[in-house]
C-alpha positions as a printed Julia matrix, in Angstrom:
273×3 Matrix{Float64}:
   0.0    0.0     0.0
   1.27   3.46   -0.94
  -0.48   6.81   -0.73
   0.08  10.56   -0.7
  -2.02  13.32    0.87
  -2.14  16.76   -0.77
  -3.75  19.95    0.46
  -5.36  22.04   -2.26
  -7.87  24.84   -2.73
  -7.98  28.15   -0.89
  -6.35  26.81    2.28
  -3.31  25.74    0.24
  -3.17  29.0    -1.75
  -3.58  31.16    1.35
  -6.75  32.95    0.19
  -9.24  31.1     2.41
 -12.14  32.92    4.05
 -14.2   32.12    7.14
 -16.45  29.76    5.15
 -13.68  27.92    3.31
 -13.06  24.23    3.86
  -9.66  22.58    4.11
  -9.48  20.54    0.91
  -7.42  17.37    1.12
  -6.82  14.72   -1.53
  -5.43  11.22   -0.99
  -4.08   9.34   -4.0
  -3.3    5.68   -3.41
  -1.84   2.77   -5.37
  -2.07  -1.01   -5.13
  -4.4   -1.48   -2.12
  -6.63   1.18   -0.53
  -5.45   2.81    2.69
  -7.64   2.89    5.8
 -10.13   5.59    4.79
 -11.61   5.93    8.27
  -8.21   6.26    9.95
  -7.08   8.95    7.49
 -10.38  10.82    7.79
 -10.2   10.63   11.57
  -6.76  12.26   11.52
  -7.2   14.78    8.7
 -10.96  15.38    8.35
 -12.85  15.15    5.05
 -10.52  13.74    2.41
 -11.13  13.0    -1.29
  -9.78   9.53   -2.11
  -8.6    8.59   -5.6
  -6.87   5.44   -6.76
  -3.88   5.76   -9.07
  -5.98   4.13  -11.8
  -8.73   6.72  -11.32
  -6.22   9.55  -11.65
  -4.97   8.05  -14.9
  -8.54   7.82  -16.25
  -9.07  11.45  -15.26
  -5.94  12.38  -17.22
  -7.28  10.59  -20.28
 -10.52  12.59  -20.0
  -8.63  15.86  -19.54
  -9.63  16.72  -15.98
  -8.71  20.31  -15.05
  -8.85  19.2   -11.42
  -5.48  17.52  -11.93
  -4.03  20.78  -13.25
  -5.46  22.44  -10.15
  -3.58  19.9    -8.0
  -0.38  20.58   -9.94
  -0.7   24.37   -9.67
  -2.0   24.77   -6.11
  -1.39  21.43   -4.39
   0.77  21.31   -1.27
   2.35  18.02   -0.15
   1.21  16.93    3.31
   2.51  13.4     3.8
   3.11  10.09    2.06
   4.86   8.88   -1.08
   5.97  11.89   -3.14
   6.46   9.7    -6.2
   2.68   9.62   -6.62
   2.75  13.37   -7.27
   4.24  12.52  -10.66
   0.81  11.23  -11.72
  -0.34  14.81  -12.32
   2.92  16.77  -12.5
   2.82  19.37  -15.31
  -0.49  17.94  -16.56
  -2.46  20.21  -18.88
  -5.55  18.93  -20.76
  -5.89  19.22  -24.51
  -7.81  22.27  -25.68
 -10.4   20.0   -27.27
 -11.02  18.35  -23.88
 -11.36  21.7   -22.12
 -13.74  22.94  -24.81
 -15.89  19.83  -24.41
 -16.13  20.31  -20.64
 -16.96  23.98  -21.08
 -19.7   23.26  -23.62
 -21.25  20.49  -21.52
 -21.34  22.71  -18.43
 -22.75  25.64  -20.37
 -25.45  23.35  -21.79
 -26.39  22.22  -18.28
 -26.85  25.83  -17.18
 -29.19  26.6   -20.07
 -31.28  23.48  -19.38
 -31.76  23.78  -15.61
 -34.84  26.01  -16.04
 -36.28  25.8   -12.52
 -35.52  25.51   -8.83
 -37.66  24.37   -5.86
 -40.1   27.09   -4.78
 -38.55  27.77   -1.39
 -35.7   29.74    0.12
 -33.61  26.58    0.3
 -34.51  25.91   -3.33
 -33.24  29.33   -4.34
 -30.01  28.72   -2.47
 -29.7   25.32   -4.14
 -29.72  27.23   -7.41
 -26.97  29.52   -6.11
 -24.9   26.47   -5.18
 -25.32  24.61   -8.47
 -24.83  27.7   -10.63
 -21.79  28.74   -8.58
 -20.14  25.37   -9.27
 -21.12  25.41  -12.95
 -20.06  29.01  -13.62
 -16.78  28.48  -11.79
 -16.12  25.53  -14.11
 -16.91  27.7   -17.15
 -14.53  30.4   -15.91
 -11.73  27.9   -15.28
 -12.22  26.38  -18.73
 -12.26  29.69  -20.59
  -9.18  30.85  -18.7
  -7.38  27.58  -19.44
  -8.15  27.93  -23.15
  -6.3   31.25  -22.97
  -3.38  29.65  -21.14
  -4.34  30.97  -17.69
  -4.52  28.32  -14.97
  -5.83  30.4   -12.07
  -7.92  28.54   -9.49
  -8.31  31.17   -6.79
 -11.9   32.44   -7.13
 -11.27  36.18   -7.32
  -8.1   35.67   -9.33
  -9.94  33.5   -11.85
 -12.83  35.97  -12.19
 -10.38  38.82  -12.79
  -8.46  36.78  -15.4
 -11.77  36.03  -17.09
 -12.35  39.76  -17.46
 -15.55  40.17  -15.43
 -16.54  43.68  -14.45
 -16.39  44.7   -10.79
 -20.19  44.67  -10.68
 -20.37  41.11  -12.01
 -17.64  40.0    -9.62
 -19.72  41.37   -6.73
 -22.7   39.4    -8.05
 -20.62  36.22   -8.17
 -19.53  36.78   -4.58
 -23.18  37.08   -3.53
 -23.92  33.8    -5.3
 -20.97  32.22   -3.52
 -22.44  33.36   -0.22
 -25.69  31.69   -1.25
 -23.74  28.49   -1.84
 -22.21  28.69    1.62
 -25.63  29.23    3.21
 -27.16  26.36    1.25
 -24.48  23.92    2.37
 -24.96  25.06    5.93
 -28.76  24.66    5.9
 -29.7   22.04    3.31
 -30.39  19.21    5.77
 -32.44  21.36    8.16
 -36.15  22.0     7.91
 -35.93  25.64    8.96
 -33.98  28.6     7.61
 -32.78  31.72    9.32
 -33.86  35.19    8.23
 -30.32  35.6     6.9
 -31.28  33.43    3.95
 -34.06  35.68    2.69
 -31.7   38.35    1.3
 -30.85  36.3    -1.81
 -32.53  36.99   -5.13
 -32.53  34.27   -7.79
 -32.47  36.97  -10.48
 -28.85  37.62   -9.6
 -28.09  34.11  -10.78
 -29.5   34.9   -14.22
 -27.32  38.01  -14.45
 -24.2   36.03  -13.59
 -25.07  33.34  -16.15
 -25.47  35.95  -18.86
 -22.14  37.57  -17.99
 -20.17  34.31  -18.1
 -21.96  32.11  -20.64
 -23.16  34.93  -22.93
 -26.55  33.18  -22.93
 -29.84  34.56  -21.68
 -31.3   32.07  -19.21
 -34.44  32.12  -17.1
 -35.0   30.24  -13.87
 -38.49  29.91  -12.45
 -39.59  28.94   -8.96
 -41.24  25.53   -9.05
 -41.26  22.72  -11.54
 -41.14  18.95  -11.81
 -38.32  16.54  -12.54
 -38.29  14.82  -15.91
 -36.47  11.72  -14.77
 -36.22  10.22  -18.24
 -34.14  13.2   -19.38
 -31.42  12.64  -16.78
 -29.2   10.65  -19.1
 -25.84  10.48  -17.36
 -24.95   9.16  -13.95
 -22.51  11.88  -12.92
 -22.14  14.77  -10.48
 -24.83  16.81  -12.23
 -27.34  13.96  -12.11
 -26.76  13.81   -8.35
 -27.52  17.52   -8.1
 -30.76  17.03  -10.08
 -31.79  14.21   -7.73
 -31.03  16.57   -4.86
 -33.33  19.15   -6.48
 -36.11  16.56   -6.75
 -35.75  15.73   -3.05
 -35.89  19.4    -2.06
 -38.94  19.72   -4.32
 -40.75  16.93   -2.47
 -40.77  14.54   -5.45
 -38.58  11.94   -3.8
 -37.57  11.17   -0.22
 -34.09  10.0     0.75
 -32.53  11.43    3.91
 -29.46   9.24    3.56
 -28.72  10.55    0.07
 -28.97  14.14    1.34
 -26.65  13.38    4.25
 -24.1   11.91    1.88
 -24.31  15.01   -0.32
 -23.09  17.09    2.63
 -19.84  15.09    2.44
 -19.8   14.53   -1.29
 -16.04  14.17   -1.56
 -16.0   11.31    0.94
 -19.11   9.54   -0.4
 -18.63  10.16   -4.12
 -18.35   6.46   -5.01
 -21.43   5.31   -3.09
 -23.37   8.36   -4.31
 -22.89   7.23   -7.91
 -24.36   3.84   -6.98
 -27.23   5.46   -5.08
 -27.97   7.86   -7.93
 -28.01   5.01  -10.44
 -30.55   3.08   -8.35
 -32.74   6.15   -7.84
 -32.75   7.01  -11.54
 -33.55   3.43  -12.49
 -36.45   3.27  -10.02
 -37.96   6.57  -11.19
 -37.68   5.86  -14.9
 -39.96   2.85  -14.44
 -42.92   5.15  -13.82
């Protein structure tokens, strides 16, 4: 058994804020390490096998470039760092990821008609727009993964950057409150229309999001991160009930493998109706 632990994200770059998590990645080879023991010592950790990292390279994952640019060695076998050293995806791969993410944004259409539903939209759109920004920057040769740095490299106006920061705050509040039945008055200051403005600024598409809708299960084609977010939307919308799935989503990095299995079962069960 061999593994390495890397710190990444804002805590590694030194631009963390009060809401930032400490992002840790464990890459292992041969046999898996003791996940529980590592998590007990370091907190939430994303685990990837060496084979998974190699598949991610083949697909052109910008996350591996992020690890190369911002990653800080914590402990373990440094030789495993060579798996992503100097990795940069092909432009065609980056373009594909950008187009797929942009397409998702234009097809979301609705969010659950509740304050938590509006904040869910902030969360999902934050993640999607951040991906679009990273991709567009990478296509120009800029590999900036700090949020403000990336927005500035993208060329957003100060007004649009302020809007993106508000959406980020909505994401923070959603992740703090998504498993609770009640919301504080602090949540009511968010306006879903801001999300539309941010989408227009970054995707150059006019999108509209309405409060309330219903899930078209048969149109969720792929079992990936975005399908998990659409299942999450359905649960928040009262169309499906699964407390365990929602709990796992709060620690997505740790449960990402089992969430794929859960999502596949949920989608299969719903498409029968």
